[in-house]
C-alpha positions, 0 to 999 in steps of 0.5 A: 268645192263644198260651200265654195270653200277652198282647202287651206294648208296654212289653217291649223284646224282642217275642220272647224268643228273639232280640234283633235286633228291639226295640219302640221305645217303651220304649227312648226317652229323648228327650222329642221322640221320640214312638212308638206301641205295638208299633212295632218296629225291626229292631235296637237303639238306635233313638234313635241313628238319629235324627240331628241331634236337638240341640234347636235347634228345637221339633220332634218325631219322631212315629211311630204304632202298629204300624210296621215299621222295618228296620235302617239307617233313619235320621230326619234332624232339622232340626238337619241344615239350614243357612242357604241364603239367605245367601252362606255355608251354614257353621254358625258357631254350632255351633263354639267361637270364632265369635260368631253366633246364627242367626235362626230365620226364616232357617233352613230349618225343615221342622216335625215328622216324622210317620209314621202307623200300620202303616207299613213302612219298608224297610232303609237308608231315609232320612227328611228333616226335616218329612216326613209319612208316611200310615197304611199306606204302604210305603217301599222299601229305600234310598229317600230320602224328602223329600216327604209320602207319601199313606196306603196308597201304595207309594214307592221311589227317590232321591228317592222317588217313588209307585209305586202305591196299595196299594188302591183309593180305597174300601178306603183310605177304609174302612181310614182310618175303621176305624183297626184299630190303635186297637182293644183288644188283644183286638179286634185279636186277633180281627181278625187273620184279617181283617187278614191275608186276601188276599181283599180283596173279602171284607175290604172287605165286612166293613169296610163291615159293621162300619162300618155301610155295608152 
């Protein structure tokens, strides 16, 4: 490890030389936002980018480990939804003077929003309520994500669509089984040459070996 410094997921600033990147986990105050170790945001005050999180629903935003979230990314929670199966969509219940309590079953509740591990989300992406993003996915800048994203796929656009898979099905299966993000820091340190190698055939063979498949 460089200068014998062990990576610390509980530090707010992962690089002491600048404060434009923050580890998200140690900054979170709201209980329904759950973030794994070493996931970072390319700005400060991540919680301000989780909008409409008013506690109206029993919902969570769950983000895995080692995610890379660029500046301007916004997660829209279910509080943004309006009733759509009635004559009006006006949210009477949130304004003073109107007597109305919405029936939960009438609201378009989409469930928890879940981001897997090692996901890269580009600048100014909007994630809509209830979306599930698989491990290793990449989301292009300015995209609006309203549907689930398969693991290790690249998506972009408004609405975001799958452009291609990052790897072949065999490699994706091996990576999902290997789960490098769940290893100890010491083991991840030793794996970095493998994780950053562009020789994908060598990587595939090494993963097979480590998983006892060769």
